[in-house]
C-alpha positions as CSV (number, residue, x, y, z in Angstrom):
1,M,43.8,-108.5,-109.6
2,G,43.7,-108.1,-105.8
3,E,45.9,-109.6,-103.1
4,H,46.2,-113.3,-103.0
5,E,46.8,-115.3,-99.8
6,P,47.9,-119.0,-99.8
7,G,45.0,-121.4,-99.4
8,Q,42.5,-119.2,-101.1
9,R,40.3,-120.2,-103.9
10,A,41.2,-119.2,-107.4
11,T,41.8,-115.5,-108.1
12,V,40.5,-114.3,-111.5
13,A,41.1,-110.8,-113.0
14,R,37.9,-109.0,-113.9
15,A,38.8,-108.9,-117.5
16,A,39.3,-112.7,-117.7
17,E,36.6,-115.1,-118.9
18,I,36.0,-118.5,-117.2
19,A,33.5,-120.8,-118.7
20,P,30.9,-122.1,-116.2
21,T,31.9,-125.7,-116.7
22,A,35.7,-125.0,-116.3
23,S,37.4,-125.9,-113.1
24,L,40.1,-123.9,-111.3
25,G,42.0,-125.4,-108.4
26,P,42.9,-123.6,-105.2
27,D,45.4,-120.7,-105.5
28,V,45.1,-120.6,-109.3
29,R,45.6,-117.1,-110.6
30,V,44.2,-116.0,-114.0
31,W,45.2,-112.6,-115.3
32,D,43.5,-110.1,-117.6
33,G,42.2,-111.0,-121.0
34,S,42.6,-114.7,-120.6
35,H,40.0,-117.3,-121.5
36,V,39.5,-120.7,-119.8
37,E,37.0,-122.5,-122.0
38,A,34.3,-125.2,-121.3
39,K,35.4,-128.3,-119.4
40,A,39.0,-127.2,-119.0
41,V,40.7,-128.0,-115.7
42,V,43.5,-126.0,-114.2
43,G,45.3,-127.5,-111.2
44,A,46.3,-125.9,-107.9
45,D,48.9,-123.1,-107.7
46,T,49.0,-122.6,-111.5
47,I,49.5,-119.1,-112.9
48,V,47.7,-118.2,-116.2
49,G,49.2,-115.0,-117.6
50,R,47.6,-112.2,-119.6
51,G,45.8,-112.9,-122.9
52,V,46.1,-116.7,-122.6
53,T,43.6,-119.2,-124.2
54,I,43.1,-122.5,-122.3
55,G,40.9,-124.4,-124.8
56,R,37.9,-126.6,-124.3
57,G,38.7,-129.8,-122.5
58,V,42.4,-128.9,-121.7
59,R,43.9,-130.5,-118.6
60,V,46.6,-128.4,-116.8
61,G,48.3,-129.9,-113.8
62,S,49.4,-128.2,-110.5
63,R,52.1,-125.5,-110.1
64,C,52.3,-124.7,-113.8
65,K,53.2,-121.3,-115.4
66,I,51.4,-120.4,-118.6
67,Q,52.9,-117.1,-119.8
68,N,51.2,-114.2,-121.6
69,A,49.6,-114.8,-125.0
70,A,50.0,-118.6,-125.0
71,L,47.4,-120.6,-126.9
72,V,46.7,-124.0,-125.5
73,Y,44.1,-125.7,-127.6
74,G,42.1,-128.7,-126.5
75,P,42.5,-131.6,-125.9
76,A,46.0,-130.7,-124.7
77,A,47.2,-132.2,-121.4
78,L,49.9,-130.6,-119.2
79,G,51.4,-132.4,-116.2
80,D,52.5,-130.8,-113.0
81,G,55.2,-128.1,-112.9
82,V,55.0,-127.4,-116.6
83,F,56.3,-124.0,-118.0
84,V,54.7,-122.6,-121.1
85,G,56.5,-119.5,-122.4
86,P,54.9,-116.4,-123.8
87,G,53.4,-116.8,-127.3
88,V,53.6,-120.6,-127.3
89,V,51.1,-122.4,-129.5
90,L,49.9,-125.9,-128.8
91,T,47.9,-127.0,-131.9
92,N,45.2,-129.5,-132.2
93,D,44.4,-130.0,-135.9
94,T,46.6,-132.1,-138.1
95,V,44.8,-131.1,-141.4
96,P,43.7,-127.5,-140.9
97,R,41.0,-126.4,-143.4
98,A,38.3,-123.7,-143.0
99,V,36.1,-125.4,-145.6
100,L,35.2,-128.9,-146.9
101,P,36.1,-130.0,-150.4
102,D,32.7,-128.8,-151.6
103,G,33.4,-125.3,-150.3
104,S,31.0,-125.5,-147.3
105,V,32.2,-124.3,-143.9
106,K,33.7,-127.0,-141.6
107,S,31.8,-127.5,-138.4
108,G,33.0,-129.1,-135.2
109,E,31.7,-132.5,-136.4
110,D,33.9,-132.4,-139.5
111,W,37.2,-132.9,-137.7
112,Q,38.8,-134.7,-134.8
113,A,41.2,-132.8,-132.5
114,S,44.6,-134.3,-131.6
115,A,46.4,-133.6,-128.4
116,V,49.8,-132.1,-127.4
117,V,50.8,-133.8,-124.2
118,I,53.5,-132.3,-121.9
119,D,54.8,-134.4,-119.1
120,D,55.8,-133.2,-115.6
121,G,58.4,-130.5,-115.2
122,A,58.9,-129.9,-119.0
123,S,59.4,-126.3,-120.3
124,I,58.3,-124.8,-123.7
125,G,60.3,-121.7,-124.7
126,A,58.8,-118.4,-125.9
127,G,57.2,-118.5,-129.3
128,A,57.6,-122.3,-129.8
129,V,54.9,-124.3,-131.7
130,C,54.1,-127.9,-130.8
131,V,52.2,-129.6,-133.6
132,A,49.7,-132.2,-132.5
133,P,49.8,-135.1,-132.0
134,V,53.1,-134.9,-130.1
135,R,54.4,-135.7,-126.5
136,I,57.0,-133.7,-124.7
137,G,58.8,-135.8,-122.1
138,R,59.4,-135.2,-118.4
139,W,61.8,-132.4,-117.6
140,A,62.4,-131.8,-121.3
141,M,63.3,-128.3,-122.6
142,V,62.0,-126.9,-125.9
143,A,64.0,-123.9,-127.1
144,A,62.4,-120.6,-127.9
145,G,61.0,-120.4,-131.5
146,A,61.3,-124.2,-132.0
147,V,58.7,-126.1,-134.0
148,V,58.1,-129.5,-132.5
149,T,56.7,-132.1,-134.9
150,R,57.7,-135.4,-133.2
151,D,57.9,-136.7,-129.7
152,V,60.6,-135.3,-127.4
153,P,62.3,-137.8,-124.9
154,D,62.5,-137.1,-121.1
155,H,65.3,-134.6,-120.3
156,A,65.9,-133.8,-124.0
157,L,66.9,-130.2,-125.1
158,V,65.5,-129.6,-128.5
159,A,65.8,-126.5,-130.8
160,G,65.2,-125.5,-134.4
161,V,62.7,-125.9,-137.2
162,P,61.8,-128.7,-137.1
163,A,63.1,-129.3,-133.5
164,R,65.9,-131.7,-133.0
165,R,67.7,-132.8,-129.9
166,I,70.9,-130.8,-129.2
167,G,71.6,-132.0,-125.7
168,W,70.2,-133.1,-122.4
169,V,69.0,-131.1,-119.4
170,G,68.6,-132.0,-115.7
171,R,65.6,-131.1,-113.5
172,S,67.1,-127.7,-112.9
173,G,66.9,-126.9,-116.6
174,V,70.6,-126.5,-117.0
175,R,72.3,-128.4,-119.8
176,L,74.1,-131.6,-118.6
177,V,77.8,-132.0,-119.1
178,E,79.9,-135.1,-119.5
179,G,81.3,-136.5,-116.2
180,T,83.6,-139.4,-115.7
181,D,80.9,-142.0,-115.7
182,A,77.7,-140.1,-116.2
183,L,76.1,-136.8,-117.3
184,V,76.2,-134.2,-114.6
185,C,74.1,-131.1,-113.8
186,P,76.5,-128.2,-113.2
187,R,74.0,-126.5,-110.9
188,T,72.9,-129.3,-108.6
189,G,75.5,-132.0,-109.1
190,E,72.9,-134.6,-109.9
191,R,74.1,-137.4,-112.1
192,Y,72.3,-139.0,-115.0
193,T,72.7,-142.1,-117.1
194,V,72.1,-142.2,-120.8
195,D,71.1,-145.3,-122.8
196,G,70.1,-144.3,-126.3
197,D,67.2,-141.8,-125.9
198,V,66.6,-142.8,-122.2
199,V,68.0,-140.6,-119.5
200,G,67.7,-141.6,-115.9
201,L,68.6,-139.9,-112.6
202,L,71.2,-141.8,-110.5
203,R,70.0,-142.2,-106.9
C-alpha cells in the first residue's frame, strides 16, 4: 500500500478484492488479502486490516477500525467509530446447515440472513463472536473471546461465554467507578447516571 494523504479517495492494497458494486468512502484504507463484497458500504476514514471479509450488503460507518482476519457477514451494520478486533466473527445464520432435510445442498434462497448491529463507538475485543440477531449498544465494550448471544446495553462491559455484563465503561473505554452520586470515568472525569440497564452521560 502506498502513501496516503488526507482527502484522497480510498486506498486499496493490490492483493485486496473490492466488488464492483461495493462503495468505499474517502480516506478508507483496505489492506492485503481483504474482501469487500457486493453492495457493501464502508464509510470515510475507516481502516480495514489484512485478511478481513466485509460481506455482501454490510454497512460500515465512518472512522471505524476493522482489524486483521475479522469476518463481518452481511447484513451486519456498524455505526461510526466502531472497533472490531482481530479474529472477530459477526455471524448471520441462526440455524446453520449445509444441506436441507432431504440432503440437498442449501442455496441462498433457502435461508434468511440475520444482522449483528453495532452502534456508534462500541468495541468488540479480539476473537469475540457475536451471534446474530444481536445489537451492541453505543460505547459498549465486548471483552476478547466473549460470545455475545443477547443484546448489550449502551456503555456495558460484557465478558464470558455466553457474555454477561460485568461493569460499565465510559466513552474512553475505561471501566467506570463509583463516585459520590454517579459513576465516574477515571481517565476523563466524565460522570454517568445509571437507571437499571440505562446509562447516561451527565452534562
